[in-house]
N, C-alpha and C positions, 0 to 999 in steps of 0.2 A: 495360419492361426494355431494349428496344432504344434508347430515348432515353437511359437511364442509361449504356449501353455507349458511345453516341456521345459523351456528356459526358466519359467516361473517356479515350477514345482521342484526343480533340481536345486542343489545348494547354490546360494547366491554367488555369481561370478561377475567380475568387472563392475562392482558397485551397482548392481541391478537393484534399484530401490524396491520395486514390486516383489521381486524374488526374496529380498531380505525380510520384508514384511510378512510374506508367506511363511518363511522359515521360523520367524518369531511366533506367529500364530500357532503353528504346528507344535513347536516346542512347549508353548504354554498349554496346549491341549493335552499333550503327553503327560506333563507334570500334573495337571488337574485330574487326569484320568486314573493316575496311580495313587493319588492321595487316599482314596478309600481303603487301600491295602494296609494302611497304617492304623485302621480302626477295626475292632472286632464287631461292633454294632453297625447295623445298616441304617442310615438316615435317609429321609426322603430327598433331601438336598442332593445327596450323592447320586440318586437315581436320575435326577434331571441333568446333572452335569455329565453323567455317563452317556445319556442319550445324545446330548449335544456334541460331546467329543467323539463319540462313535460315528455320528453323522459326518463330522469333518474327516474322520478316517476313511469312511466309505467314499466320500467325494475325492479324497486324495488317491484312493485305490483305483477308482474308475478313471481319473485323470492320467494316472501312470499307465493304466492298461491301454487307453486309446493313443498313448504316445510311446508305446513299447518299441515301435520300429526305430525311433530316434535313440532310445536308451540302449537297445541291443545293436544299433547300427546295422540293421537288417531291414531293407525296404520290402521284403516279401511278406505275404500274409502269415507265414510261419512265426514271425516275431510275436504276434498277438497270441499264438498258442503256446509259445515257449515261456513268455513272461510270467504267467501264473505259477510256474514251477521254479522260478529263480529264488534264491534265498531271501532277498528283500521282499518279494511279493508274498512269500509264505509267512514271513513275520507280520506283514501288513494284514493278511487274512486272519491269522491267529489273534491279532489285536482286536479285530472286529467281532469275532465269534462270541466272546463272553457276554455281549449285550443282546444277543438274539432273543433270549427269554423275555426281555423287556417288551418286545413287540406284542406278544400275546401269551400270557402265562397259562392260558387255558388249553393250548395245544399240547397234547401228551408228547408228540414228537419233539417239540422244542424243549421239553423238560430234559430230554436226553443231553442237551447241550449245556446243562448246568455245570458239568465237569469242566467246561471250557472257561468258567469264571476264573479258575486258577491261572489260566493263561494270560491274565491281565498284566502279569509281571513282564511279559514279552514286549509290552508297549515301551519299556525302557529302551529296548534295542532300536525302536524306531527313532529315538533321539540321536542315535549314532549318525544317521543320514544327514542330519541338520547341523552337526558339529564339525567344523573344519579341523579342529585339533584331533578329534577321534578319527576322522577320515585320514589324517596324516599318519596316525598310529597304525591304522589298518593297512595303509600303503607300505609302511615300514615292514610290517609282518609279512605282507605279500612278497616284498622284494627279498626278504631274508628267510623265506619259508624253508628252503633247502637246508640252510645251516641250522635253523631252529628244529627242523625234523631230525637232523643228526644228533643234536643235543638232547632232544626228548627221547630218542632211541637209547642214547647213552644212559640217561637218567632211569628209564624203565629197566634196562638191563642191570644197572647198579642196584636198584631196589630189589629186583628178583634174586640176584646173587646174594645180597646181604640177608634177605629173608630166608633163603635156603640154608645159609651158614648158621644164622642165629637159631633157626627152628630146630636144627640138629644138635647144636651146642647147648641150648637152653630148653630142653624138652619139657621141663617141669613148669617153666614160666609161660610158655606159649601153647595153648590148647589146640589151636588150629593153625594152618598155614596162613590163613587170612590175617590172624593176629600178628604173625611175623611180618607180613607185607605192610600192615598198618604201622608197626614199629619202625620198619625200614623207611617208610615214607616220612614219618615225623622226625626221624633221625636225619634223613637227607635234607629236610628243610630246617633242621636245627630248632624245631619247635619244642619238642620234648615235653609232652603233657604230663608224663609221669604215671599214667594209669597202667602201663605195661612196661616193665623194665627187667633187665637181666640181674640175677643175684649171684652168679658165680664170677670168679676172677676172669675166666676166659671170655665169658659173655660181656663183661664190662670192658675188656680190652677191645673186643670186636666193636662195641658201641663207640668207643673213643675213635677208633680208626674210621668207622662209618661216618661219624659226625665231621671229622676233619676233611675227608674226601667229599662229603656232602656239601660243605661250604664252596668248594671249587666247582662242583657240578651246578649248583644253584646260581653261582656268579656268572657262568658262561652265557645264559640267555640274556642277562642284563647287559653284558658287554656287547653282545651282538645287536640287540635292539637299540642301544645307545648309539653305536656306530652307524646303524642304518638310519636312525632318526636324523643324525647330523647330515648324512648324505642327502636325504630328502629335503631338509631345510635348505641346504646349499643349492640343491637343484632348483627349488622353487624361487630362491633369491636370484639365481642366474637367469631364470626365465623372465622374471620381472624386469631385470636389468636390460635384457635383450629387447623387451617390448618398449 
């Protein structure tokens, strides 16, 4: 029975109708739960929808906890202790906390959890679990993490070096080193807000060089992710053909 429950709460596989319905219900609950974030005023209707959606999140959390051994592929009791500390479980828990004050606003202790209302935005991340497209992207990032890490290291090094150069060349334009890092970052991404910019010829030459190399650095992750995406798609297609 627990195995079947695990199959239902996980992303639908092999046209499992019950699992598909569960995924749709949870996606709708997530969307409904974050709608209040688009309004400044609090309406009574939102309070009721928040209670209902949070109840669904709690049921989902408990269901995943009691099937943790299937998720972690560990039949020992340790699986149930490890699961609450996994990234997905933490996101699920943070998604539930904002509604704790609805239970009884008279408890002073529960008032401390009002800060967690801001964490409602984390409910967006719950949707990742139920989207096959997003799961594919996550798999791509996982498969190419070493290359992406190398590219990120290159980008950070590039930003720091550019910031050091411009900070010393344009001492009058940049009051702090953080301003130089901010300039280097927007130059790297070729955004160029124009709020901080060099005024000397040397500074402008450095900016042009920084922007040109920035295009190449920014393009690297896109190429890596695209190649990894195609590999995952071909792999899944091959698995379907084999079946």
